C-alpha positions in Angstrom: 118.5 10.2 171.6 120.6 9.4 168.6 123.3 11.4 167.5 125.1 10.7 163.9 128.5 10.8 165.0 130.7 10.3 161.7 130.1 13.6 160.4 130.7 15.8 163.0 134.3 17.3 162.9 134.7 17.8 166.5 136.4 14.4 167.3 139.8 16.0 165.7 140.6 18.0 168.5 139.7 18.6 169.2 97.7 27.9 158.1 96.5 24.9 159.5 95.4 24.3 163.1 94.5 20.5 162.5 98.3 19.3 163.8 97.3 20.1 167.6 95.7 18.1 170.1 92.0 19.2 171.9 91.9 19.2 174.9 88.2 19.3 176.6 87.5 21.6 179.9 86.6 18.1 181.8 91.0 17.9 181.5 92.0 20.7 183.5 93.1 20.0 186.9 92.3 21.9 189.8 95.7 23.0 191.6 96.6 26.4 190.4 98.2 26.6 187.4 101.5 28.5 186.2 100.6 30.6 183.4 103.4 31.1 180.7 103.2 33.1 177.1 105.5 33.3 174.4 105.4 36.1 171.9 106.8 35.3 168.3 104.7 38.2 167.3 107.6 40.6 169.0 111.1 39.3 168.5 114.0 41.4 168.8 117.6 40.8 168.0 116.4 36.9 167.6 114.8 37.3 171.4 111.2 35.5 172.2 110.0 37.5 175.1 108.6 35.4 177.9 106.1 35.9 180.5 105.4 33.7 183.6 102.7 34.2 186.3 102.9 31.4 188.9 100.2 33.1 191.4 100.7 33.2 194.8 103.6 32.5 196.9 103.5 32.0 200.9 107.3 32.5 201.2 109.8 35.1 200.5 113.1 33.7 198.9 111.9 32.0 195.4 114.1 30.5 193.0 113.0 30.2 189.6 115.1 27.7 187.3 115.4 26.5 183.1 117.3 23.2 182.9 120.7 22.5 183.3 120.4 18.9 181.7 116.9 17.6 179.8 115.9 14.0 179.9 116.8 11.6 176.9 120.4 14.2 176.6 123.4 12.9 178.4 125.2 16.4 178.8 125.1 19.7 180.0 123.1 22.2 178.4 122.5 24.6 180.8 119.1 26.9 178.8 119.5 29.3 181.4 122.6 30.7 179.7 120.7 31.8 176.9 118.2 34.0 178.6 119.0 38.0 179.4 117.0 40.7 180.8 115.1 39.0 183.5 112.8 40.8 186.1 110.4 40.4 188.5 107.5 42.7 189.2 104.9 42.9 192.2 101.3 43.4 191.8 102.2 47.1 190.9 104.2 46.6 188.3 107.5 47.5 190.4 110.5 45.5 190.2 111.5 42.9 192.9 115.2 42.6 193.5 116.3 39.2 192.1 119.7 37.8 191.6 121.2 34.8 189.4 122.0 31.8 191.2 124.1 30.2 188.7 123.6 30.1 184.8 120.1 28.3 185.2 118.8 29.5 188.2 117.7 33.0 189.7 116.1 33.8 193.4 113.6 36.4 193.9 113.0 38.2 197.1 110.2 39.4 198.5 108.1 36.5 197.0 104.9 36.9 198.7 104.7 40.1 196.4 105.6 38.0 193.0 103.0 38.8 190.5 105.0 37.8 187.4 108.4 37.6 185.5 109.8 38.6 182.2 112.6 37.6 180.7 114.1 37.1 176.9 115.5 33.9 175.5 117.9 33.9 172.4 118.0 30.8 170.2 120.4 28.0 170.2 120.7 27.0 166.4 122.1 30.7 165.4 125.1 29.9 167.8 126.3 26.4 167.3 129.2 27.4 164.9 130.9 29.4 167.4 132.9 28.9 170.6 130.3 28.7 172.5 128.9 25.1 173.6 125.5 24.7 172.8 123.1 22.0 173.1 122.3 18.9 170.7 120.6 20.7 168.1 117.4 18.5 168.0 117.4 19.6 172.0 117.7 23.2 170.9 115.9 26.3 169.8 115.1 28.3 166.9 114.0 31.7 166.4 113.6 33.0 162.6 111.0 34.5 161.0 109.8 31.4 158.9 110.6 29.2 161.5 110.6 28.5 165.4 111.9 25.5 166.7 110.3 25.5 170.1 112.0 22.6 172.5 109.7 24.2 175.2 112.1 23.3 178.0 114.5 26.3 176.0 112.2 29.2 177.2 109.9 28.0 180.0 111.5 26.9 183.5 110.0 25.9 186.7 109.8 27.0 190.6 111.1 24.2 192.7 108.1 23.5 194.4 105.8 23.9 191.8 107.0 21.0 189.1 103.5 19.1 189.8 101.5 22.5 189.1 100.0 22.2 185.5 100.9 25.0 183.0 98.9 27.4 181.0 100.7 28.4 178.1 99.6 30.9 175.6 101.8 31.4 172.4 101.1 34.3 170.2 102.3 34.0 166.5 101.4 35.2 163.0 98.1 34.1 161.7 100.0 32.8 158.6 102.0 29.9 160.4 101.4 26.4 160.7 101.2 25.3 164.1 102.4 21.9 165.0 102.6 20.7 168.4 102.2 17.4 170.5 100.9 19.3 173.4 97.2 19.5 173.8 95.6 22.6 172.7 92.9 24.7 174.6 91.8 27.4 172.4 92.8 30.1 170.4 91.9 33.9 169.3 92.7 36.1 167.0 93.8 40.0 167.5 93.5 43.1 165.2 97.5 42.8 164.4 97.3 39.6 162.0 98.2 37.6 165.1 96.7 34.6 166.9 97.4 33.0 170.1 96.8 29.8 170.9 96.5 28.3 174.6 98.0 25.0 175.6 97.5 23.1 178.6 100.4 20.9 180.5 99.6 18.7 183.7 102.9 19.8 184.7 106.6 20.9 184.3 107.7 17.2 182.9 104.8 17.6 179.7 106.4 21.1 179.1 109.7 19.8 178.5 108.0 16.5 176.7 106.4 18.2 174.1 107.8 19.9 171.7 106.5 22.4 169.1 107.0 23.9 165.7 105.9 27.0 164.3 106.2 28.4 160.9 106.5 27.8 157.2 105.9 23.8 157.6 104.5 21.2 155.8 102.5 18.5 157.6 100.9 15.3 156.3 99.1 13.2 159.2 98.2 9.9 158.6 97.2 6.5 160.6 99.2 3.7 161.3 97.1 0.6 162.9 95.5 3.0 165.8 98.6 5.3 166.2 98.0 8.8 164.5 101.4 9.9 163.1 101.9 13.4 162.5 104.8 14.3 160.3 106.1 18.1 160.4 109.1 19.2 157.9 110.8 22.5 157.5 112.5 22.4 154.5 113.9 26.0 154.2 115.2 25.9 150.4 112.2 23.4 150.0 114.0 20.6 148.9 112.0 18.1 150.7 108.3 17.8 151.8 106.2 16.1 154.4 104.3 14.8 151.3 107.5 13.4 150.0 108.8 11.4 152.9 105.2 10.3 154.0 106.1 6.9 152.2 109.1 6.4 153.9 107.8 7.2 157.7 104.7 5.5 156.6 106.3 1.7 155.8 109.0 2.1 158.6 106.2 2.9 161.4 104.4 0.1 159.7 107.0 -2.5 160.1 107.9 -1.0 163.7 104.3 -1.4 165.1 104.0 -4.9 163.7 107.7 -5.6 165.2 106.8 -4.6 168.6 103.4 -6.4 168.6 101.4 -5.9 171.8 103.7 -3.2 173.4 101.2 0.0 172.1 101.7 3.4 174.1 100.7 6.1 172.3 97.5 6.9 170.0 99.3 9.8 168.6 102.8 10.2 167.5 104.6 13.5 165.9 107.6 13.6 164.3 109.1 17.4 164.0 111.7 17.3 161.4 114.0 20.5 160.6 116.4 19.9 157.8 119.2 21.9 157.9 121.0 23.5 154.8 124.2 23.6 157.4 125.2 27.3 156.6 126.8 29.6 159.4 123.9 30.1 161.4 122.1 26.6 160.6 122.1 23.3 163.4 125.0 21.0 162.6 123.9 18.2 165.2 122.7 16.1 163.5 120.4 13.6 164.9 117.2 13.3 167.3 115.9 13.4 170.7 113.0 11.0 171.8 110.2 12.4 173.6 107.3 9.8 175.1 104.9 10.5 172.0 107.1 12.8 170.1 110.6 13.2 168.2 112.6 16.3 167.0 114.6 15.3 164.4 117.9 17.2 162.8 118.8 16.5 159.3 120.8 17.9 156.0 118.2 19.4 153.4 121.3 18.7 151.2 120.3 15.0 151.2 119.1 12.9 148.2 115.7 11.8 148.7 117.4 7.8 149.1 120.0 9.3 151.7 117.2 11.4 153.5 115.3 8.3 153.7 118.2 6.1 154.8 118.7 8.4 157.4 115.5 8.7 158.7 114.6 4.5 158.8 117.8 4.8 161.1 117.5 7.8 163.2 113.5 7.9 163.7 113.2 4.2 164.2 115.7 4.9 166.9 113.6 7.0 168.5 110.4 5.6 168.4 111.9 2.8 169.8 112.1 4.6 173.0 108.3 3.9 173.9 109.4 0.4 174.8 112.5 1.8 177.0 113.4 4.2 179.0 109.7 5.7 178.4 107.8 2.5 179.3 110.5 0.9 181.4 113.0 3.1 183.2 114.7 3.7 186.8 113.7 6.2 189.4 116.4 8.6 188.4 114.4 8.8 185.0 110.8 8.8 186.6 112.0 11.4 189.2 114.3 13.6 187.0 116.0 16.6 188.5 116.3 19.2 185.5 119.1 20.9 187.8 121.1 18.3 189.9 120.7 15.0 188.1 121.6 11.5 188.9 121.8 8.8 186.0 120.7 5.0 185.8 123.3 2.2 185.4 121.1 1.1 182.3 122.6 3.6 179.4 123.0 -0.1 178.0 119.2 -0.3 178.0 117.6 2.5 177.1 120.4 3.5 174.5 121.8 0.2 173.2 118.8 -2.0 173.6 116.6 0.9 171.7 119.1 1.1 169.0 119.1 -2.4 168.4 115.3 -2.8 168.1 115.8 0.1 165.1 118.3 -1.9 163.5 116.9 -5.3 164.4 113.2 -4.7 162.9 115.0 -3.7 159.3 116.0 -7.6 159.0 113.0 -9.1 160.9 110.1 -7.0 158.6 111.9 -7.7 155.5 113.1 -3.8 154.9 116.4 -5.1 154.3 118.4 -8.4 153.7 120.4 -10.5 155.9 123.8 -9.4 154.4 123.3 -5.5 155.0 122.0 -6.8 158.6 125.4 -8.4 159.3 127.1 -5.6 157.7 125.4 -3.4 160.1 126.7 -5.4 163.1 129.9 -5.5 161.8 130.5 -1.5 161.6 129.0 -1.4 165.1 131.9 -3.4 165.9 134.8 -1.6 164.0 133.2 1.5 165.3 133.0 0.5 169.4 136.7 -0.5 169.1 137.6 2.7 168.8 136.4 3.4 172.6 137.6 1.8 175.8 136.3 -1.8 175.8 137.4 -2.7 179.2 135.3 0.0 180.6 132.1 -0.8 183.0 129.3 -0.2 181.2 127.1 0.3 184.6 129.8 2.2 185.6 129.9 4.7 182.8 126.1 4.9 182.7 126.3 6.5 186.4 129.1 9.2 185.4 128.2 9.9 181.6 128.5 13.8 182.7 131.9 12.7 183.8 135.5 11.8 181.9 136.5 9.6 181.0 133.1 8.5 180.7 131.8 11.6 178.6 134.0 10.8 176.3 132.8 7.3 175.6 128.9 7.9 175.3 128.7 7.6 171.9 129.5 3.9 172.5 126.3 3.5 174.1 124.8 3.3 170.2 127.8 0.8 169.4 128.8 -1.4 172.5 125.7 -1.0 173.9 123.5 -2.0 170.6 125.8 -5.2 170.6 125.6 -5.7 174.2 121.4 -6.1 173.2 122.5 -8.1 170.7 124.7 -10.7 172.5 121.6 -11.2 175.3 119.1 -11.4 172.1 121.4 -14.4 171.1 122.1 -16.0 174.3 117.9 -15.7 175.2 117.5 -17.8 171.8 119.7 -20.1 172.2 118.9 -21.0 175.7 115.3 -21.0 175.2 115.5 -22.9 171.8 114.5 -20.2 169.6 111.3 -19.0 171.7 112.5 -15.8 172.8 114.6 -12.8 172.3 115.4 -9.5 173.7 112.3 -8.6 172.7 110.0 -10.8 174.7 112.3 -9.6 177.8 111.4 -6.2 177.6 107.9 -6.8 177.0 107.5 -8.6 180.7 109.8 -5.8 181.8 107.2 -3.3 180.2 104.1 -5.0 181.5 105.6 -4.9 185.1 106.5 -0.9 185.0 105.3 1.0 182.6 105.2 4.5 182.0 104.3 5.4 185.9 106.2 3.0 188.0 109.9 3.2 187.7 112.3 0.2 188.9 114.7 0.3 191.2 118.2 1.1 189.4 120.4 -1.4 191.9 117.8 -4.1 191.5 117.1 -4.8 187.8 119.7 -6.5 186.9 118.6 -9.3 189.7 115.4 -9.4 188.1 116.2 -10.0 184.5 118.6 -12.8 185.6 115.5 -14.3 187.5 113.2 -14.1 184.6 115.6 -15.3 181.7 118.8 -17.6 182.8 122.0 -18.0 184.4 123.9 -17.1 181.3 122.1 -14.0 181.1 123.3 -13.1 184.9 126.8 -14.0 184.2 126.8 -11.9 181.0 125.8 -9.3 182.8 128.4 -9.4 185.6 130.7 -9.9 183.3 130.1 -7.6 180.4 128.0 -4.9 181.5 128.5 -4.2 185.2 132.4 -5.9 185.0 135.1 -4.7 182.7 135.3 -7.7 180.6 135.5 -7.3 176.4 133.1 -9.1 174.6 134.4 -11.7 172.4 131.5 -11.5 169.6 133.0 -14.7 168.2 131.7 -16.5 170.8 128.2 -15.5 170.3 128.8 -15.5 166.3 129.9 -19.7 167.2 126.1 -20.0 168.2 124.9 -18.7 165.2 127.2 -21.0 162.9 128.7 -17.5 161.3 132.5 -16.7 161.2 134.2 -13.6 159.7 135.9 -12.9 156.8 137.9 -10.5 155.1 136.7 -8.5 152.1 135.6 -6.0 150.4 133.1 -3.9 152.4 131.6 -0.4 151.0 132.5 2.8 153.0 131.8 5.9 152.5 134.2 9.0 150.9 134.8 10.4 154.2 135.8 7.2 156.2 137.8 4.0 156.5 137.9 1.7 159.3 135.0 3.4 161.1 136.7 6.4 161.5 137.5 9.8 159.5 139.9 9.7 156.8 141.4 13.6 157.8 143.2 15.4 160.8 143.4 18.5 161.6 146.7 20.7 162.3 144.9 23.0 165.3 147.6 25.3 165.0 147.3 26.0 161.3 143.7 25.0 161.0 144.5 23.3 157.8 143.1 19.5 157.1 145.0 16.5 156.2 144.0 12.8 155.3 145.5 10.6 157.8 146.6 7.4 157.6 142.9 5.7 157.3 142.9 7.0 153.6 144.9 4.2 152.8 142.2 1.7 153.0 139.2 4.1 151.1 139.8 2.5 147.4 138.9 6.0 146.2 141.0 8.0 147.0 144.1 5.1 146.7 142.9 5.0 143.3 143.3 9.5 142.9 146.8 9.2 144.3 146.1 10.5 147.4 148.5 9.5 150.4 148.7 10.1 154.3 149.2 13.7 155.3 148.6 15.2 151.9 147.0 18.9 152.8 143.4 18.8 151.7 143.1 22.3 150.3 140.4 23.5 148.3 136.5 21.8 148.1 134.6 23.5 145.3 136.9 26.6 144.7 136.5 27.2 148.5 139.9 27.0 151.2 139.5 24.1 153.2 139.9 25.1 156.9 138.9 23.9 160.5 136.4 26.7 160.6 134.4 24.9 157.4 135.2 21.6 157.5 132.2 20.3 159.4 130.0 21.8 156.3 132.2 20.3 153.6 132.1 16.8 155.2 128.4 16.9 155.4 128.6 17.5 151.9 131.0 14.8 151.4 129.1 12.4 153.6 125.9 13.0 150.9 128.3 11.9 147.7 127.0 9.5 145.6 128.2 7.0 142.5 127.8 9.3 139.3 128.5 12.3 140.8 131.1 15.0 139.4 133.3 16.4 142.2 136.4 19.1 142.3 138.6 19.7 144.6 142.4 19.7 145.1 145.0 18.5 147.4 149.0 19.1 147.8 151.0 16.7 147.6 154.7 17.4 148.7 154.3 20.7 147.8 152.4 19.9 144.6 149.3 20.9 144.0 146.9 18.5 142.2 143.3 19.0 141.0 141.0 16.1 141.2 138.3 16.4 139.0 136.0 13.0 138.2 132.8 10.9 138.8 132.5 9.4 141.6 132.4 5.4 141.8 131.7 3.5 144.7 134.0 3.2 147.5 135.5 0.4 149.6 137.7 -0.8 152.2 139.1 -4.1 153.2 137.7 -5.2 156.6 136.2 -8.4 158.1 132.9 -9.3 157.3 130.3 -11.6 158.6 129.4 -14.9 156.5 127.4 -18.1 157.0 128.9 -21.6 157.8 127.4 -23.3 154.4 127.0 -26.7 156.3 125.5 -25.5 159.5 124.2 -27.5 162.2 120.4 -28.1 162.4 120.4 -26.4 165.7 122.5 -23.6 165.2 120.3 -22.7 161.6 117.5 -22.7 163.9 118.6 -20.5 166.0 120.0 -18.0 163.4 116.4 -17.9 161.6 115.0 -17.1 164.8 117.4 -14.1 165.6 116.5 -12.9 162.0 113.2 -13.1 161.7 111.2 -14.5 164.8 
């Protein structure tokens, strides 16, 4: 999972059938399947009717659940809370007694008589911008007349004893809808009401949760990257972007990723489901992505320019694709035997998210998509962002307790310090091996030993890494991942003959020092500039000061209610664009009506030492390009 956290204002307080896999009858399992159906053709009050037919039970008390937490997320989602009108029926169609145990679970009495369960599910996208807590958008669901985001864990549940039973899933929808699915398709048929029913097959409940779908007015492109088939499905409500316009960006990126990974290849097909949000009141605002074994769901801003969207895709989708290394190929028992209702968490978020994020940045310099100064700026940006979090917190302890405070508040640091941990291990490995191998070689070795079906023991991984690397790696792990000693990054830059110097660093129009330049007053719901604005050249040149009121944006009064929407637009500002807004300073209004120029902040940057030693220069070149 990757969240684009910098544009989320909660920190204040604060008819194509060709997109599905075909399954042959010889693939069907002998185990009794659970039959599930979703009626997209019968939506009432933005709710999808669901029917579950589990077959016969031998016991009288049966528990049915929807996930409290899903894999790849490190937060409580409570998908059962979106269920209503839950009913259980016997074979004569008579209601059986059932009651809710908690937000996500129902107990059904007289289970031996149970024939089927029915209920309705509302979507999560529509209520993201309300006071109700909702799942991270790429893990969420959408029900609209022209789009259905079907993260199936939001609709289909499981019985405790039958999680390893296969599922036969039928989805009925308007036959004009394009249907894009990462789950195998068995068959489909048309009815007299202009609908089509498509049947899918999943070998167990995990495959239900691991294979998202998207139905509706989509735009789909398919292409090959080596021996991997890439399926790009795009929903753009205002038709501003298309799969065709984004195909080249994805193709270039994934060719570079595949070349970077080399021998690691765990899938013959990879699906990208891209939902472009118009960021309106009923649209998703949690921008980022959620990985699956052979697919990813991505939510980004539709108002992005083509260039900005391409950059976000490279940053976000690359991260998710690299999850095929970890945790998809290298993972612990906590992940392999995941409990959707009472999950336990691994010590190794530094690897699952940190190493993945590092790969998502490092491959770009390694494969020539960016130059080394851009890469240095990315690393420095992560150091600045990581400084906002508790640097003395044990990363292992945080990982194991990620749903609890104070650890949950530090989650975003997995993309910052987690990536920096991976960088340090990479540099240290190259130093110790005289530039012959780095962290990718380590992950390949672990991937060969384990893989998708063999988990590692969570408590033994650190010892194993030390045994196959060097004592210095073991010491680093002990001090900086298990322990609470902050990392001195200058020590690692010294291995490479790099140094830090103050310079002008380009920033966004809503940030400086790695943080937002705004603060919110909870009582008045007003938005003010904070002290960070004093290190943003654009706003300084406009005469904006700390504590000035951000009063109006495009003629609309700015408040806590609409600031997320406004900040997302400001994040997309580009040089040469005209803006119109009003601020208030010391009781006096000031209109800012001007064209944008690039904005900078004073900050440390990474520079190469001119007269590098031969050894350090070789290690640096190995780190960047080999």
